[in-house]
C-alpha positions, 0 to 999 in steps of 0.5 A: 632207790630204796633198795640200794639205800638200804644196802648202803646203810647196812654196809655202813653199819657192818663195816663201821663206815661213814659217808661224807658228802659235799653240797654239790653232789647229786641230791640222792646221795644225801639219803645215805650221807652221815654228814653233808656240807662244805669243805670246812665242815666235812674236814671237821667231821673227818677229824672227829670220826671214830669210823674205820672207813670214810667214804667221801662223796666229793672230789679227789682233794677232799678225800686226800684231806680226809686221809691226811687228817685220819691216816689210820682210816681207810678213805674211799672215793667212789670215782677216782676221776672225780677231780678238781680243775682248780686244784689241778691248776697249780703243781708243786713246782709251780707253787715253788716258783710262785713262792720264789718270786715272793720270798718271805711272805706267808702262804695260804692255800685254799683247801681246793689244792693237792696234798703236795701243795698243802705240804709246802704252805703255811696254812690252809683255808676254805671259803668259809674261813678264808678271811679269818685265816688271812687275818690270823697271820697279821701280815702286810702281805700274804700269798694266796693260791690257787683261787685268785678270785677268792683271794682278791675278795678276801683282800677287799675285806682287809685294810692293811693286808695285800693279798698276792694271788696265784692265777687259778680259778673255778671254771664253774663259778667263772661261767657266771657273768655280770650280765647274768646277774643284771638280767636275773635282777630285771626278771626278779626285782624282789630277789636277793642275789647270793654269790660265792666268792669264787665268782669274778669280782664283777659278779660279787660286787653285784651281790647282796650277800657273798659267802661260802656254800654254808654261808649262802645256805645259812643266810637264806635260811635265816632271812625273812626274804622269800626269793633268792637268786643263787650264784653258785653250783646247782647243788646248793639251789637244789638243797635250798628248794628241798629244805625251804619249800616256802621260799623261792630259789632261782639258779642264776643259770641252769648250766652252773654245774660242776661236772666232777662233783656230779660223777658219783652215783648211789651205785658207785658208792655201794660198789666202792663200799662193798669192795672197799675199792678206790682207796686214797693214800698219801705219801707219809712225809707229804701227809705229815707236812700237809697235816700241819697246814690243815691243823693250823686252819682247824685250830684258828677256826675252832678258836675264833682268833683273828 
């Protein structure tokens, strides 16, 4: 593995390239990544880079987002088939129909959406900042798409805003059932349960902490507790076990794996970077509209405005 890591690092230097990797990726990809994190963090890093090439070890919508933020950069996705099943649940026509049924209501799209969908929404969000983004609109009603579970979790935190959600979901997180949490609590009675807000509401109700990928990792790092049940994708558990060996992290179920996030290998990254293949492009007009949606999110996140 060292040989291919060295080759990738040399290519990065020769081509002035950076690699952004999501926390759900295979662990070995961290060895060549310049930045590893959740969608918000990686979007922020993309907006700040002076690299000529951005290789995104993630899924299609993430690479699209990087291209929208950095239209002058070459953005590569090692495996084009690495898509997001949640993002595929809403098309541009479905979004337009959703908005038509709920006229004159501001729309928030989860970053897990296509460039076309982002281009027709008012503001974007990630699981890290969804609550802050919805609060920033100061609206009595907000449309939230495509993830109904994240949207409804946000609504539970608000007193005056009704969140109208599109019926999309993450198939990986929805595999986690309340019984899984109950059984793991019985087995590990001293453990804290940390869950992602993409989980079903009946799951998040049972958790000790609900937060984004970064939120879960930060909570685990700062907590004095020594044992945690992790109710999100396996990549988070793997990285927590690596980074905090003095603590115990138990994946709620061994099959909580996003298959699309696991497509990329070091060989795929090397070949994509070597040949500069699988470039991501976005229609210019769509990109301009989607950029406004993404920039609105980044501005709110940077300002801390509610």
